[in-house]
N, C-alpha and C positions, 0 to 999 in steps of 0.2 A: 338770396344768395350770397355765401360767404366767400371773402376774400382771402386770399392766404400770403403771408412775407415771409418768406423766409433768409432767417441775418444770421450772424455768428457772435457772439458776444465778444468786447473790445472795444478796439477804435474805432471800427465798422459801427459797431452798435450803437453808441456815442453821440457819434456825428451824424447819423441818421436821426437820429431824435429833432434835431430842430426838422428837418424835411417833413418830418412826419407833422411835425405841428402846425408848419405850415399850408398843411390839405387840411387842419381840423383834425387831428388823429393827435390821441392822447395815449399813452402805453399805463395801463390801469394796475397792473402789479411792480410790485417793486423786484425790477429788472439785475438789482445789484446782489438781493438777499436771497431770492426765490430760487429753490432749485425745478420749477416747474417748465418745463420745454415747448407749453403753447403759452401762450401771453395771452392779456385779454385787453382790447383798446377800450377807447370810448365811443369806439363804434360797433354798435352789435357785431355788424356780419362784415368787421375785419379783426383778426388775429395774427400774430406775430408766431414761427416758428424760432426755434434757436435751436441751431446745429454748427455743426463744426465747417468752417471756412469754405474748405474743401468740397463740403456735400452740398454748396447752397446749389452749384448747378442741376447738380444731381437731381436734387426735390424738384427743381423748377421745369430741366426735363423730361420729369418721368409725372408731371403733373402733381405732387405732391404738395407743390405750391403754386402760387399764379404768378407770383410776384419772387424776384431775388434782388439782394444788394451785394454783389462780390468783386473781388479786388481783380485787376486787368492781370495776374501775374495769374490766377487762376484760372483766369480763361483762357490768355494763351498756354500754360500747360497743361491741360484736362479738355479745351476745347469747348464751343460754344454752340454744335452746330443743334437742330432742333428748337434750339429760342433766339428770339425778337432781342437782340441790345439797344436799344434807343436812347442811350442817355448814358453818357459822362458824367458822373455826379461831383467829380472834384473834392471827394472826402477822402479822407486817409491818407493822403499822398505820402509819397516816399521814392525810392528807387532803387530796382535792382545793381546788384555792383558784384565786380570781383572784388575776394580783399584774402592779404596774405600776412605772414608774420613779417613783423619790420626788417628783421634781418634777411627775408629770402628775396634771391634774385631773380624778380621776376620776367624781365624784361631779356634773360638768358634763357628763363625756361619757356618761352611762348616761341624761338623760332619756328619758322615753316617745316613742317615734319615733326616736329617733338614730342613727346608724349607727356601729361601731367593729370597727377591725380585730384581731382573735384570734389567734395563734400557737397552735399546741394538735398533740401527737398524739391527743386524743378529742374530734374535729368532731362526732360526735353529741350526748355529753352537750353539749359545748359549747351549739352552737345549742340545744338544747331549755331551756337551763339560761334565756339571753340573751332566747331566745322568751318564756318565762313573766314577762321583766322589760319588754317590748313593745321590746327592744332590739332592732335589725337586728344582724348581725353579716355581715361577711367575714374567713372561716374561713381560714388560712395551715398547712395542714398539716405540722407538722417530725414529726421521729422523734428527736431529739433536741436538747440543749444550746438549751431555748426562750429562756431568760432574755437569749440576742444578740438576739433579735428586735425588742424593743423599743429594747436600746441602739443599734441601728443605724437604726432609723427604718422599720422594714418593718413593725413592730404597735405598734399603742395600749395592748395589755396580751397577758397569756399565762394558758392555762386548764393548771395542772399539779399532778402530786403532790409535797407538800410533807411533811419529816418535822419534819427540827430551824429550818428557815427562815434557815440559812446560808447556802448557794447564792443563796438571796435577798440578804440581807442583804449579801454581796459584792461582788453583780451594782448593788449602788443600786437594788432593789429593793424593795418594800412589798408584803406581801397587801392585799387590799382586802376581798374576799368570800369565803368558806367556802361551796363547794359540798354537800362531803358526805366523813362518814370513811368511810374506807377499809381492809377488813383482810381476809385471804386467807381462801377456801375449798377445802373437797371437793367436789369434782365424779367425778360417774363415770358410764360409759357404760349406758343404759339397758339396752342388750341384754347387756352384762356381770353386770348387777346380776342378771337373770334366771338368765344360764347360769352363773353361776361364784360363786352367792350365795355359798355355802358358806365358800368361799376367802376372797372377798370381805367377810363381814362381820365376821371378830375384826378384820380392821385396822380398818375405819370403827367397831366399838364401842372399839378401844383410844383413837384418836384423841380419838372423842367423851369417854372417862374422864378422857384428859390434860388436856383443854380445861374441863373441869368442865359438859360441857354435854350435853342429850340430843338425840337424834335427832331430827329434821322435816323432813317434806318440805314441799319451796318451790315 
């Protein structure tokens, strides 16, 4: 019975490797060099899918993967219906924030009833955040290089993930509001949890033990 885990390359992938090790699973392919999208592991019945971060929940929801690891930002933006998400893995931690040019008067721009142009790849989270402040937003959907939008006058602000803040500083932007903390979560296909529970449970338990967290339904 094959178990498939969906991951995105980058920080989440790197920080998942110790969790896999804790479950006795080693990746056999050189994930930094290979172009393969299905990676074999030391368990013949466990494989990894390498997909775009935003696609991890899609693969899990539709049964392309039994398990996935994805950021809280992705779950909030695209929804987690049809999946069981038992565990905050506390990896790939960062936060989502509003940032503007150093010379932009953000306090005046967000007066009740005002309108703001915001560039982001998280339109749903952005609209909800500003709606709660009574601020109307024109969302400009971008997929990368958010920092450019205020610099070229295309947007007043950006909503993006921030880790060290180095990219903001390098582009003369400043963080003006903290929206929420982000970490990566384990998500499980609901049908797989029923049909493959004997195979899945040891992996889920090993992850939970590694992060020192009891599993709970959310």
